[in-house]
C-alpha positions in Angstrom: 6.5 -26.3 -24.1 8.3 -26.1 -20.7 6.8 -24.8 -17.6 8.8 -22.9 -15.1 8.9 -24.5 -11.6 6.7 -21.4 -10.5 4.1 -21.9 -13.1 4.2 -25.8 -12.4 3.7 -25.4 -8.5 1.1 -22.7 -9.2 -0.7 -25.0 -11.6 -0.5 -28.2 -9.4 -1.4 -25.9 -6.0 -4.6 -24.6 -7.5 -5.7 -28.3 -9.0 -5.2 -29.6 -5.4 -6.9 -26.6 -3.6 -9.8 -26.9 -6.1 -10.4 -30.5 -4.8 -10.6 -29.4 -1.2 -13.8 -28.9 0.9 -15.0 -25.1 0.7 -14.0 -23.1 3.7 -11.2 -25.7 4.9 -7.8 -24.2 4.6 -4.9 -26.4 3.6 -1.3 -25.9 5.1 1.5 -25.0 2.5 3.6 -27.9 3.8 0.5 -30.3 3.1 0.0 -28.8 -0.5 3.8 -29.0 -1.1 3.9 -32.7 0.4 1.2 -33.6 -2.1 2.6 -31.9 -5.2 6.1 -33.0 -4.7 7.6 -29.3 -4.5 9.9 -27.9 -1.9 8.0 -26.4 1.0 9.6 -23.1 0.6 9.3 -22.7 -3.0 5.6 -24.0 -3.0 4.9 -21.2 0.0 6.4 -18.4 -1.8 4.1 -19.3 -5.0 1.1 -19.6 -2.6 1.8 -16.2 -1.1 2.2 -14.8 -4.5 -1.0 -16.2 -5.7 -2.9 -14.9 -2.6 -1.4 -11.3 -3.2 -2.7 -11.6 -6.7 -6.3 -12.4 -5.4 -6.5 -16.1 -6.6 -6.3 -17.6 -3.2 -7.3 -16.4 0.6 -4.5 -16.7 3.0 -5.9 -17.7 6.4 -3.5 -16.7 9.3 -3.2 -18.6 12.6 -4.6 -22.1 13.8 -6.5 -23.6 11.5 -5.1 -21.3 8.9 -3.7 -22.2 5.4 -4.6 -21.6 1.7 -8.1 -21.6 0.0 -9.3 -20.7 -3.6 -11.3 -17.7 -3.9 -14.7 -18.1 -5.8 -13.9 -18.1 -9.3 -10.5 -19.4 -9.4 -11.7 -22.8 -10.6 -12.5 -21.3 -13.9 -8.9 -20.2 -14.8 -7.6 -22.1 -17.4 -3.8 -23.2 -17.9 -2.7 -20.4 -20.0 -4.6 -18.1 -17.5 -2.3 -19.6 -14.6 0.8 -19.6 -16.9 0.5 -15.7 -17.7 -0.5 -14.9 -14.2 2.6 -16.4 -12.8 5.1 -15.5 -15.4 3.9 -11.9 -15.7 3.6 -12.1 -19.5 1.7 -13.4 -22.2 2.1 -17.2 -23.2 4.5 -17.5 -26.1 5.1 -20.8 -27.8 8.2 -20.0 -29.9 9.6 -21.7 -33.1 10.9 -25.1 -32.5 14.1 -24.1 -34.5 14.5 -20.8 -32.5 13.6 -18.6 -35.5 11.6 -15.6 -35.2 8.9 -16.8 -37.8 6.1 -14.6 -37.0 8.0 -11.4 -37.7 10.5 -12.7 -40.4 9.6 -12.3 -43.8 10.9 -16.1 -44.8 10.0 -18.4 -42.0 11.5 -21.5 -41.2 10.7 -24.5 -43.3 8.6 -26.2 -40.4 6.7 -23.1 -39.9 3.3 -24.1 -41.5 3.0 -27.2 -39.8 4.6 -25.7 -36.4 1.8 -23.0 -36.6 -1.0 -25.4 -36.8 0.4 -27.4 -33.7 0.8 -24.6 -31.7 -2.6 -23.2 -32.4 -3.9 -26.7 -31.5 -1.8 -26.8 -28.2 -2.8 -23.2 -27.4 -6.7 -24.2 -27.8 -6.2 -27.4 -25.8 -4.4 -25.2 -22.8 -7.3 -22.5 -22.9 -10.2 -25.4 -22.9 -8.6 -27.3 -19.7 -9.6 -25.3 -16.3 -8.2 -25.7 -13.0 -11.8 -27.0 -11.9 -12.1 -29.6 -14.7 -8.6 -30.8 -14.0 -9.3 -31.1 -10.3 -12.7 -33.0 -10.9 -10.9 -35.4 -13.4 -8.3 -36.3 -10.9 -10.1 -36.4 -7.7 -13.7 -36.8 -7.9 -13.7 -40.5 -9.3 -16.8 -41.7 -8.1 -19.2 -38.7 -8.7 -20.0 -38.9 -5.1 -19.5 -36.3 -2.1 -16.1 -37.6 -1.3 -12.6 -36.5 -2.8 -10.1 -39.0 -3.3 -6.9 -39.0 -5.4 -6.6 -41.1 -8.4 -3.7 -43.1 -7.7 -1.2 -44.1 -11.0 0.2 -47.5 -11.5 3.2 -46.2 -9.6 1.2 -45.6 -6.7 1.3 -41.8 -6.9 -1.6 -39.6 -6.7 -2.7 -37.6 -9.8 0.0 -35.5 -11.4 2.1 -38.2 -12.9 -0.9 -39.6 -14.8 -2.7 -36.4 -15.7 -1.6 -36.5 -19.5 -3.4 -40.1 -19.8 -6.6 -38.5 -18.7 -6.8 -35.6 -21.2 -6.5 -36.1 -24.8 -5.8 -33.7 -27.6 -8.2 -34.0 -30.6 
């Protein structure tokens, strides 16, 4: 499954914001620097998320973006569907319309099982849980990024922290 840049930036931004102290807005440029996205694109996504009621947008000095209460409970599929504006579709890997076709492709039974497992995994991963796994490494009151072997914080090593069973 490939994510659009919009969904990718939204998910990464929400995960990062979930790790921030409550009541402390974060500048869009700081978010874009951390997630590795272009500032104009990330800012556009953040504005869009604020209009949809997922983020607070605080204007003026000391302003920025903060998660609204309950946003931590959004799962990966929720974020994708909100940003894409349509239900998530994981299509046949051969490009067939297996779900409506009377003769599905030869890979359909195995692909259906994989697809259902992937959807279950994505539904089980919330913004808050991912953020805690990435940032709250010592269980204390301080937030610090988990650095990967390449010295980059978090997102590049995210897949290693979550396993599909």
